[in-house]
Backbone as a ProteinNet text record, in pm:
[ID]
protein_1_A
[PRIMARY]
MSNILLVEDDKSLNRGISFKLSKEGYNVFASENINEAKKVLNDENIDLIILDVGLPDGNGFDFCSEIRMISDVLIIFLTACDEEVDIVTGLDIGGDDYITKPFSLMILISKVNAFLRRNSLKVTKEIVSEDITLYDDVMKVFKDNEEVILSKTEFKLIKYLMTNSQQIITKEQLLTELWDIDGIFVEQNTVAVNIRRLREKIEDNPSKPKYIKTVRGIGYIWTERCVMK
[TERTIARY]
-3154	-3112.7	-3202.8	-3269.7	-3351.4	-3259	-3305.7	-3232.1	-3311.9	-3236.4	-3320.5	-3239	-3328.9	-3286.4	-3305.3	-3201	-3210.8	-3187.7	-3286.4	-3265.9	-3264.7	-3155	-3148	-3017.9	-3049.4	-2929.4	-2837	-2902.4	-2805.6	-2708	-2584.3	-2468	-2447.5	-2452.8	-2442.3	-2566	-2670.9	-2793	-2793.9	-2763.5	-2752.5	-2653.2	-2527.3	-2431.1	-2479.9	-2542.7	-2592.1	-2704.7	-2810.8	-2906.9	-2847.8	-2773.2	-2695.9	-2631	-2536.3	-2477.1	-2577.2	-2667.1	-2750.2	-2841.5	-2893	-2959.9	-2862.3	-2727.4	-2645.1	-2619.8	-2600.8	-2588.4	-2714.2	-2821	-2945.2	-2951.5	-2846.3	-2853.4	-2901.8	-2933.5	-2989.8	-2875.5	-2899.5	-2811.6	-2874.9	-2780	-2831	-2762.6	-2857.2	-2808.3	-2836.2	-2737.4	-2757.6	-2725.4	-2828.5	-2834.8	-2861.2	-2809.6	-2837.2	-2925.6	-2966.1	-3057	-3136.6	-3230.8	-3328.6	-3262.1	-3175.4	-3102.5	-3021.1	-2950.4	-2881.5	-2982.2	-3091.3	-3190.4	-3248.2	-3272	-3331.1	-3242.6	-3114.5	-3010.9	-3005.7	-3026.4	-3028.4	-3152.6	-3265.7	-3391.7	-3377.3	-3301.4	-3296.7	-3210.1	-3114.8	-3025.1	-3030	-3120.5	-3120.2	-3266.4	-3289.3	-3433.1	-3446.2	-3508.8	-3520.8	-3650.7	-3649.5	-3758.6	-3824.9	-3739.7	-3799.4	-3726.6	-3799.2	-3740.2	-3769.8	-3665.7	-3668.8	-3646.3	-3738.6	-3738.5	-3764.8	-3671.4	-3681	-3765.2	-3835.5	-3913.9	-3828.7	-3770.1	-3681.5	-3561.2	-3526.2	-3397.7	-3343.5	-3214.7	-3154.1	-3197.7	-3247.9	-3273.1	-3416.6	-3503.6	-3644.1	-3735.6	-3853.5	-3940.4	-3962.2	-3961.7	-3979.6	-4118.4	-4213.9	-4363.3	-4380.5	-4308.3	-4319.7	-4254	-4151.7	-4061	-4134.6	-4205.3	-4296	-4418.4	-4481.8	-4574.8	-4533	-4409.1	-4343.7	-4315.9	-4266.3	-4247	-4378.3	-4486.3	-4614.5	-4670.4	-4615.7	-4678.7	-4623.8	-4505.2	-4436.9	-4413.6	-4434.3	-4387.7	-4474.7	-4484.6	-4561.2	-4464.5	-4333.4	-4223.6	-4266	-4231	-4261.1	-4176.7	-4255.3	-4198.7	-4229.3	-4126.2	-4133.4	-4070.4	-4166.3	-4125.9	-4062.2	-3944.5	-3868.1	-3816.4	-3894.8	-3879.4	-3919.6	-3849.8	-3886.3	-4023	-4082.7	-4207.6	-4316.1	-4342.5	-4431.2	-4582.8	-4615.5	-4749.3	-4843.8	-4965.1	-5066.8	-5100.4	-5105.5	-5132.3	-5003.6	-4889.7	-4783.3	-4793.7	-4832.5	-4840.3	-4946.7	-5072.1	-5181.6	-5154.1	-5062.4	-5029.8	-4928	-4834.6	-4745.7	-4817.2	-4912.8	-4988.9	-5071.5	-5146.7	-5238	-5178.6	-5047.2	-4985.3	-4916.4	-4920.4	-4876.9	-4759.9	-4734.4	-4644.5	-4697.1	-4618.7	-4664	-4661.1	-4582.6	-4572	-4494	-4507.9	-4452.8	-4392.8	-4259.7	-4194.7	-4138.4	-4174.5	-4126.8	-4003.3	-3901.1	-3778.6	-3810.7	-3736	-3658.1	-3727.8	-3654	-3706	-3630.1	-3687.8	-3614.5	-3557.3	-3427.7	-3373.6	-3419.6	-3448	-3502.2	-3641.9	-3721.7	-3863.1	-3841.4	-3766.9	-3740.9	-3704	-3609.7	-3565	-3674.5	-3742.6	-3865	-3978	-4000.9	-4101.4	-4044.4	-3920.6	-3853.4	-3866.3	-3818.4	-3832.1	-3970.4	-4072	-4207.6	-4273	-4242.2	-4284.1	-4222	-4094.6	-4028.8	-4070.9	-4113.2	-4153.9	-4285.7	-4368.6	-4496.7	-4493.5	-4412.9	-4401.4	-4366.2	-4285.2	-4225.2	-4321.2	-4435.6	-4528.8	-4633.3	-4605.1	-4694.6	-4648.1	-4729.7	-4695.4	-4659.1	-4555	-4516.3	-4569.1	-4652.4	-4709.9	-4634.2	-4558.7	-4492.2	-4366.7	-4259.6	-4120.7	-4072.6	-4044.7	-4005.5	-3861.3	-3783.6	-3641.5	-3627.7	-3618.2	-3606	-3705.8	-3660.9	-3759.7	-3795.6	-3761.8	-3795.2	-3917.4	-4006.4	-4118.6	-4149.4	-4144.6	-4170.6	-4312.1	-4389.1	-4520.7	-4528.6	-4526.6	-4500.8	-4629	-4737.4	-4866.1	-4892.9	-4835.1	-4843.1	-4710.9	-4606.9	-4480.7	-4432.2	-4445.6	-4408.8	-4312.1	-4217.4	-4128.4	-4152.5	-4147.4	-4160.5	-4047.7	-3985.5	-3898.4	-3945.2	-3952.6	-3997.5	-4152.6	-4238.6	-4365.9	-4373.7	-4275.8	-4274.8	-4237.6	-4300.3	-4298.6	-4151	-4066.8	-3957.4	-3983.8	-3971.1	-3996	-3882.3	-3926.5	-3825	-3848.8	-3755.2	-3782.4	-3810.1	-3863.8	-3906.3	-3792.9	-3661.8	-3538.9	-3500.4	-3507.1	-3481.8	-3560.7	-3690.3	-3783.2	-3739.2	-3718.7	-3682.1	-3547.9	-3468.4	-3339	-3346.3	-3418.5	-3442.4	-3504.1	-3629.1	-3696.3	-3619.1	-3526.1	-3434.4	-3352.2	-3282.9	-3198.7	-3251.8	-3378.3	-3458.7	-3490.5	-3540.8	-3593.9	-3476	-3356.2	-3247.3	-3153	-3208.3	-3138.4	-3044.1	-2934.2	-2807.7	-2740.7	-2767.2	-2689	-2614.4	-2496.8	-2411.4	-2477.6	-2517.9	-2563.1	-2458.6	-2424.2	-2314.7	-2373.9	-2277.9	-2318.1	-2382.3	-2342.5	-2400.5	-2559.7	-2583.5	-2720.2	-2805.8	-2745.1	-2811.9	-2842.6	-2734.6	-2762.7	-2885.1	-2889	-3002.9	-3133.3	-3127.5	-3268.8	-3312.7	-3211.3	-3240.5	-3252.4	-3287.5	-3301	-3412.7	-3399.3	-3520	-3621.5	-3744.9	-3847.3	-3846.1	-3777.2	-3767.5	-3641.2	-3567.1	-3454.4	-3320.2	-3310.4	-3208.4	-3134.4	-3003.9	-2942.8	-2886.4	-2890	-2825.1	-2700.7	-2601.4	-2463.9	-2413.5	-2310.9	-2258.9	-2243.6	-2204.7	-2195.4	-2332.2	-2433.6	-2576.5	-2619.1	-2582.2	-2615.7	-2553.7	-2431.3	-2367.7	-2414.3	-2473.2	-2547.3	-2662.4	-2745.2	-2871.3	-2846.7	-2739.2	-2725.3	-2685	-2609.7	-2582.8	-2694.2	-2782.8	-2915.6	-2990.4	-3004.1	-3078.8	-3035	-2905.9	-2839.9	-2885.8	-2881.4	-2906	-3051.3	-3141.7	-3288.2	-3324.5	-3250	-3293.6	-3190.2	-3066.4	-2961.5	-2952.9	-2940.9	-2923.4	-2793.8	-2697.8	-2555	-2510.3	-2540.3	-2497.7	-2370.3	-2274.3	-2128.3	-2085.5	-2175.3	-2170.2	-2293	-2321.5	-2455.4	-2476.2	-2600.4	-2643.4	-2715.9	-2786.6	-2841.5	-2791.5	-2742.8	-2669.4	-2539.8	-2460	-2307	-2240.6	-2121.1	-2056	-1957	-1978.9	-1891.4	-1767.8	-1645.4	-1562.9	-1510.7	-1526.3	-1489	-1600.1	-1718.2	-1814.5	-1959.6	-2003	-2132.4	-2174.1	-2286.5	-2358.1	-2452.5	-2479.4	-2564.2	-2653.2	-2775.1	-2863.3	-2840.2	-2770.5	-2731.8	-2824.5	-2940	-3041.8	-3122.9	-3194.3	-3283.8	-3413.1	-3486.3	-3600.1	-3703.5	-3836.3	-3959.3	-4044.8	-4085.6	-4187	-4309.3	-4409.9	-4548	-4642.7
-1003.7	-1135.1	-1153	-1257.9	-1279.2	-1325.3	-1284.3	-1326.3	-1444.1	-1544.9	-1672.6	-1694.5	-1721.7	-1748.7	-1903.6	-1973.9	-2131.4	-2139.7	-2197.7	-2233.3	-2378.5	-2437.2	-2582.4	-2627.4	-2706.5	-2721.6	-2857.3	-2939.7	-3030	-2968.1	-2967.5	-2885.2	-2953.3	-3075.3	-3123.4	-3085.2	-3112.2	-3055.9	-2907.7	-2843.3	-2690.6	-2652.4	-2720	-2681.9	-2723	-2845.3	-2890.8	-2797.7	-2763.2	-2680.6	-2552.2	-2484.8	-2359.9	-2356.9	-2455	-2485.7	-2468.6	-2550	-2568.3	-2444.8	-2373.1	-2241.4	-2139.6	-2135.7	-2037.4	-2066.3	-2188.7	-2221.8	-2178	-2166.5	-2117.3	-1974.4	-1906.8	-1757.3	-1690.7	-1754.6	-1691.4	-1649.5	-1544.8	-1509.2	-1576.6	-1659.3	-1753.6	-1706.6	-1685	-1673.3	-1802.1	-1868.3	-1994.4	-1987.1	-2027.5	-2031.3	-2164.3	-2189.9	-2338.6	-2328.6	-2212.9	-2201.2	-2061.8	-2057.4	-1932.9	-1803	-1799.5	-1693.7	-1626.7	-1695.1	-1663.8	-1614.3	-1685.9	-1645.6	-1509.5	-1484.8	-1356.6	-1240.1	-1260.1	-1157.1	-1124.5	-1225.5	-1211.9	-1138.4	-1177.7	-1099.2	-964.4	-928.6	-783.6	-697.6	-772.1	-704.9	-695.5	-802	-825.1	-829.8	-784.4	-801.4	-950.1	-1025.3	-1181.2	-1182.4	-1257.6	-1288.3	-1410.6	-1510.6	-1643.8	-1711.5	-1787.5	-1849.7	-2005.1	-2087.6	-2229.1	-2278	-2328.4	-2336.9	-2480.7	-2520.7	-2663.5	-2639.7	-2736.2	-2739.7	-2750.8	-2853.8	-2898	-2830.3	-2721.7	-2663.1	-2644.1	-2635.1	-2658.4	-2532.8	-2429.3	-2328.8	-2286.5	-2373.3	-2335	-2421.5	-2377.6	-2457.2	-2369.5	-2433.3	-2364.2	-2309.6	-2371.3	-2332.9	-2200.4	-2202.6	-2074.6	-1953.9	-1986.9	-1899.6	-1833	-1936	-1871.2	-1792.1	-1832.8	-1743.9	-1599.8	-1611.2	-1465.3	-1392	-1456.5	-1377.6	-1330.3	-1393.6	-1365.2	-1234.5	-1206.1	-1076.2	-962.9	-961.3	-859.8	-863.5	-983.3	-999.9	-1095.9	-1077.6	-1165	-1253.7	-1238.3	-1315.6	-1460.4	-1507.8	-1655.8	-1751.4	-1847	-1946.7	-2094.7	-2166.6	-2315.9	-2404.1	-2471.7	-2573.2	-2681.8	-2724.3	-2836.7	-2919.1	-3028.2	-3086.4	-3242.9	-3299.4	-3447.8	-3477.3	-3372.3	-3392.1	-3401.9	-3535.5	-3557.6	-3606.2	-3589.7	-3626.2	-3520.1	-3576.1	-3485.9	-3355.2	-3379.5	-3257	-3164	-3207.1	-3110.1	-3036.7	-3108.7	-3021.1	-2925.2	-2961.6	-2872.2	-2746.8	-2775.6	-2690.5	-2580.3	-2631.2	-2547.6	-2462.4	-2501.8	-2421.8	-2330.5	-2373	-2286.1	-2157.2	-2179.7	-2064.8	-1976.4	-1995.5	-1910.5	-1961.5	-2078.7	-2157.1	-2146	-2130.1	-2104.9	-2253.4	-2345.1	-2460.1	-2563.6	-2698.9	-2784.4	-2908.6	-2929	-3032.8	-3122.5	-3251.6	-3348.7	-3424.3	-3449.3	-3517.9	-3678.2	-3752.9	-3728.6	-3645.7	-3557	-3479.1	-3490.9	-3447.4	-3414.1	-3272.7	-3262.3	-3131.3	-3061.6	-3138.8	-3064	-3017.2	-3089.9	-3036.3	-2920.7	-2921	-2786.1	-2672.6	-2676.4	-2580.2	-2532.3	-2617.9	-2577	-2506.4	-2548.9	-2486.4	-2326.2	-2334.5	-2207.1	-2106.2	-2166.3	-2076.8	-2036.8	-2135.7	-2084.6	-1982.4	-1991.8	-1896.4	-1767.9	-1749.2	-1627.6	-1563.4	-1642.4	-1600.5	-1544	-1607.1	-1565.9	-1427.6	-1441.2	-1321.7	-1185.4	-1211.2	-1105.8	-1032.7	-1099.1	-1034.3	-940.9	-955	-860.3	-717.9	-627	-478.6	-429.9	-364.9	-308.4	-156	-139.2	23.6	102.8	59.6	145.6	98.2	183.8	137.2	226.4	187.6	282.9	237	358	340.3	453.8	432.4	539.1	651.6	772.3	879.6	912.9	812.1	820.7	723.4	767	675.8	696.8	592.9	601.3	534.7	599.4	553.8	530.4	391.6	366.6	397.6	380.4	397	544	639.9	776.6	838.9	762.5	800.9	924.9	922.3	1031.7	964.5	1064.6	1039.5	1147.1	1105.7	1192.5	1176.2	1268.2	1274.4	1352.1	1289.3	1362.4	1412.5	1326.6	1357.8	1479.4	1520.5	1621.7	1570.8	1611	1564.5	1611.9	1533	1560.7	1551.9	1667.8	1675.2	1626.2	1511	1440.2	1441.4	1438.3	1412.8	1262.6	1229.2	1097.7	1001.1	1045.2	960.9	964.5	1054.2	1039.2	957.2	946.2	860.7	715.9	683.5	556.7	503.6	613.4	568.5	533.2	632.2	601	466.3	447	326.6	202.2	203.7	95.7	61.7	168.2	161.8	109.5	162.4	123.6	-29.7	-59.7	-198.2	-312.1	-251.3	-334.5	-295.4	-249	-190.5	-287.9	-213	-298.4	-391.6	-382.3	-441.8	-354.2	-388.6	-305.7	-318.6	-185.1	-166.5	-131.5	-208.9	-157.9	-41.1	41.1	132.2	85	-35.8	-111.9	-143	-181.8	-207.8	-77.1	26.6	146.6	208.7	180.4	218	143.7	16.3	-51.1	-12.3	16.5	57.4	202.5	267.2	413.4	428.7	317	317.1	402.2	508.7	592.2	513.1	551.7	485	511.2	616.1	647.6	571.9	490.3	416	490.4	604.5	692.3	628.2	579.7	524	624.4	613.5	723	689.5	803.9	770.5	764.3	692.6	689.1	826.6	936	1057.4	1118.6	1090.7	1120.5	1052.8	931.2	851.9	914.6	945.7	1025.7	1155.8	1235	1365.1	1343.4	1233.8	1204.8	1169.3	1079.8	1048.3	1167.3	1272.9	1375	1462.4	1483.7	1553.1	1498.4	1351.6	1291.3	1297.9	1291.6	1317.8	1453.8	1571.5	1686.8	1705.3	1618.5	1615.9	1530.2	1435.4	1340	1335.1	1374.1	1361.2	1482.7	1476.2	1585.4	1646.1	1571.5	1614.7	1552.5	1606.6	1530.3	1497.7	1582.8	1533.5	1415	1387.9	1275	1197.9	1134.7	1072.6	964.5	931.7	830.7	729.7	764.4	658.6	601.7	695.6	647.7	666.7	566.3	569	519.2	563.5	529.6	416.7	307.3	211.6	216.2	255.1	314.1	205.3	257.1	169	67.5	62.1	-38.5	34.3	107.2	165.1	228.6	201.2	255.6	155	188.2	120.4	208.2	167.3	228.8	136.3	224.8	139.8	111.5	181.1	160.8	45.8	-20.5	-110.3	-66.2	-126.2	-86.1	-197.1	-156.6	-229.1	-208.6	-315.1	-302.5	-337.8	-266.1	-291.5	-293.2
6694.7	6758.1	6882.9	6900	7031	7130.2	7263.9	7370.6	7441.1	7471.7	7546.6	7675.8	7779.9	7912.3	7935.6	7948.5	7979.5	8121.3	8189.3	8330.1	8355.7	8355.7	8359.8	8453.1	8551.5	8651.5	8607.8	8510.3	8462.9	8363.6	8417.4	8341.7	8194	8185.5	8042.1	7955.8	7992.3	7913.8	7880.6	7987	7989.7	7863.9	7875.9	7750.6	7625.4	7620.3	7485	7414.4	7500.1	7447.9	7415.4	7507.2	7474.1	7350.9	7316	7210.2	7081	7078.7	6973.5	6954.1	7051.2	7037.5	6981.3	7034.3	6978.9	6833.6	6785.6	6647.5	6553.8	6613.9	6551.7	6549.1	6608.5	6586.6	6714	6824	6937.6	7030.9	7115	7217.8	7341.1	7397.4	7499.9	7650.8	7747.7	7888.5	7970.4	8002.2	8055.6	8208.4	8282.9	8437.4	8488.4	8602.7	8660.7	8774.2	8817.7	8939.7	8925.4	9007	8999.4	9051.6	9122.6	9175.1	9061	8968.8	8851.8	8751.9	8730.1	8637.2	8660.5	8801.1	8835.2	8802.1	8812.2	8781.4	8634.9	8555.4	8400.4	8374.6	8429.8	8394.6	8435.3	8549.7	8572.4	8497.9	8415.6	8364.5	8204.6	8150.2	8002.1	7960.5	7841.8	7785.6	7716.7	7789.4	7749.9	7672	7559.6	7467.1	7505.1	7551.7	7573	7688.8	7770.9	7878.6	7872.1	7876.2	7875.3	8030.9	8097.3	8235.1	8295.5	8370.8	8430	8562.2	8612.9	8740.6	8851.5	8852.5	8976.5	8958.8	9038.9	9054.2	9181.5	9215.7	9348.8	9452.4	9392.3	9500.5	9486.8	9432.5	9419	9307.6	9297	9197.1	9093.3	8970.5	8852.5	8830.3	8894	8892.7	8960.4	9077.3	9149	9093.1	9034.9	8954.2	8838.3	8772.5	8661.6	8705.3	8825.4	8875.9	8914.4	8962	8999.1	8878	8770.4	8648.5	8580.8	8591.7	8538	8608	8726.5	8795.9	8733.6	8640.5	8591.6	8448.2	8389	8256	8169.9	8039.5	7959.5	7860.4	7911.8	7845.6	7811.7	7696.6	7654.8	7745.6	7798.1	7894.3	7837	7812.8	7778.4	7901.2	7964.5	8061	7991.2	8045.9	7985.5	8127.8	8148.3	8288.7	8278.8	8380.4	8383	8457.6	8512.4	8565.1	8468.2	8446.4	8338	8363.3	8496.8	8530.6	8473.7	8449.9	8389.2	8458.8	8593.8	8678.6	8686.8	8656.4	8650.7	8510.6	8417.7	8274.1	8289.5	8341.1	8372.2	8446.5	8552.1	8645.8	8567	8487.8	8428.5	8325.2	8251.4	8154	8222.9	8343.6	8397	8464.4	8512.1	8578.3	8489.9	8365.2	8261.8	8168.6	8164.7	8064.6	7929.4	7833	7704.5	7640.2	7690.5	7642.1	7748.6	7728.5	7826.7	7761.3	7777.3	7707.8	7836.4	7810.9	7912.4	7867.3	7960.6	7943.4	7938.4	7856	7763.1	7653.7	7572.4	7461.2	7335.4	7231.1	7096.7	7097	7087.5	7070	6955.6	6836.5	6711	6717.3	6823.7	6845.5	6928.1	7032.8	7113.3	7043.9	6942.9	6864.6	6761.8	6714.8	6618.4	6699.4	6823.9	6913	6939.3	6971.1	6992.4	6894.9	6769.1	6638.7	6614.1	6631.5	6600.9	6698.3	6831.9	6922.8	6894.6	6875.7	6847.1	6714.9	6618.6	6494	6502.9	6572.1	6597.7	6684.6	6780.6	6881	6812.2	6706.9	6632.6	6545.5	6524.8	6449.1	6537.3	6678.9	6744.4	6740.7	6752.9	6725.7	6869.4	6885.5	7011.3	7006.3	7107.6	7099.8	7180.8	7286.4	7386	7431.9	7438.4	7480.4	7567.9	7684.3	7806.7	7858.2	7877.7	7914.5	8006.6	8127.6	8226.3	8213.9	8187.8	8169.7	8023.5	7936.6	7795.3	7756.3	7688.8	7637.6	7485.5	7430.7	7276.8	7258.3	7183.4	7145.7	6984.8	6954.4	6810	6725.7	6776.6	6697.5	6653.5	6727.7	6698	6668.7	6659.5	6628.1	6717.3	6850.9	6931.6	7035.9	7092.6	7198.5	7293.7	7432.8	7546.6	7632.1	7687.8	7806.6	7912.8	8028.5	8154.3	8117.9	8037.1	7998.1	7913.3	7863.1	7746.2	7631.2	7513.5	7385.7	7343.1	7270	7207.5	7050.4	6990.4	6841.9	6772.1	6689.6	6618.8	6468.4	6395.4	6244.6	6217.2	6096.7	6079.5	6083.6	6041.1	6061.4	6179.9	6267.4	6398.7	6481.9	6449.4	6506.6	6483.1	6364.3	6308.3	6392.9	6395.5	6471.2	6622.3	6684.2	6825.1	6860.8	6771.2	6782.2	6753.1	6658.3	6633.4	6751.1	6800.7	6910.7	7048.3	7072.6	7183.8	7179.8	7067.5	7041.7	7059.9	7030.4	7039.5	7163.3	7271.8	7366	7432.5	7477.7	7555.9	7451.1	7329.3	7213.5	7128	7096.6	6995.6	6863	6810.8	6682.6	6591.9	6489	6389.8	6307.1	6244.2	6155.2	6027	5999.2	5861.8	5910.3	6018.7	6073.8	6059.1	6096	6105.6	5976.1	5871.5	5743.9	5668.9	5700.3	5654.9	5704.8	5860.8	5907	5849.4	5810	5768.2	5606.6	5551.5	5408.6	5369.6	5282	5249	5159.3	5188.3	5124.7	4970.3	4925.4	4769.9	4728.7	4811.5	4762.7	4766.2	4837.2	4871.9	4997	4985.4	5094.6	5177.5	5290.7	5414.6	5405	5399.9	5407.9	5571.6	5594.8	5725.5	5804.9	5711.2	5789.4	5833.6	5750.2	5796.6	5922.4	5922.7	6053.4	6176.5	6159	6278.4	6306	6189.3	6211	6295.1	6253.1	6316.7	6469.1	6480.5	6629.6	6697	6659.7	6733.4	6759.6	6654.2	6684	6777.2	6775	6856.7	7013.9	7026	7163.9	7219.9	7128.7	7171.7	7219.6	7182.8	7203.7	7324.4	7348.6	7468.9	7582.1	7552	7666.5	7732.9	7864.7	7962.9	7926.1	7904.4	7863	7745.2	7629.2	7497.3	7478.5	7536.9	7549.7	7624.4	7726.8	7792	7813.1	7689.6	7689.9	7790.9	7832.9	7920.1	7842.5	7743.4	7661	7545.9	7438.5	7325.5	7333.3	7346.4	7361.8	7234.3	7196	7079.6	7117.8	7028.9	7058.9	6937.8	6983.8	6880.5	6779.6	6665.8	6540.4	6503.1	6580.2	6553.9	6521.4	6624.2	6608.2	6723.4	6776.3	6890	6988.9	7094.4	7196.3	7276.5	7294.5	7385.4	7509.5	7612.1	7732.9	7832.7	7840.4	7937.7	7906.3	7997.8	7980	7910.2	7830.5	7778.5	7798	7835.5	7849	7739	7669.7	7570.4	7604.2	7566	7603.8	7488.4
[MASK]
+++++++++++++++++++++++++++++++++++++++++++++++++++++++++++++++++++++++++++++++++++++++++++++++++++++++++++++++++++++++++++++++++++++++++++++++++++++++++++++++++++++++++++++++++++++++++++++++++++++++++++++++++++++++++++++++++++++

């Protein structure tokens, strides 16, 4: 599930867009100002930002420029500033698209779907979480710059957890992810065994895990933030 940050100070419009995006299956973080949006960006892995320009505590253009210094997250401007110079400015500073108000909600959703679908095809080569780094192209994981020797199943498991960090992953999702290439389905007990082995290899204290925590009766969660490169 993709995470979308909506930064819009019009409460009615904010609620309407949030509702529609949620119905489309997205996880929406709704903010009404830049300060709230910054807190979300610090705490969550955001895949796309829908950003107004005129906000009560700042300018969306300035906020976009600030974001581009540290991230290439997708940004769609959604604003009443419809002058050509505004549109050019928004795109030149790093916006991926620029939609002017009034707008079609169906077109906005279509653009969001298209951007995220295209983005999902990009290959993530590196995932970093605190002192753990996963290199996808060579299928290796390092902790404190020392390689952690993992089985193929353990690598698939940690990659899936890190890719979906800070989200609860059900046992059923992990079963699907760990489907053997020869068609042999991995049983739930095998998932638990691999989780335990993975903890023993990456956790400083496996009995009190920092990264992989159990959500009783549901599954597991990678608790630390991950940065994908």
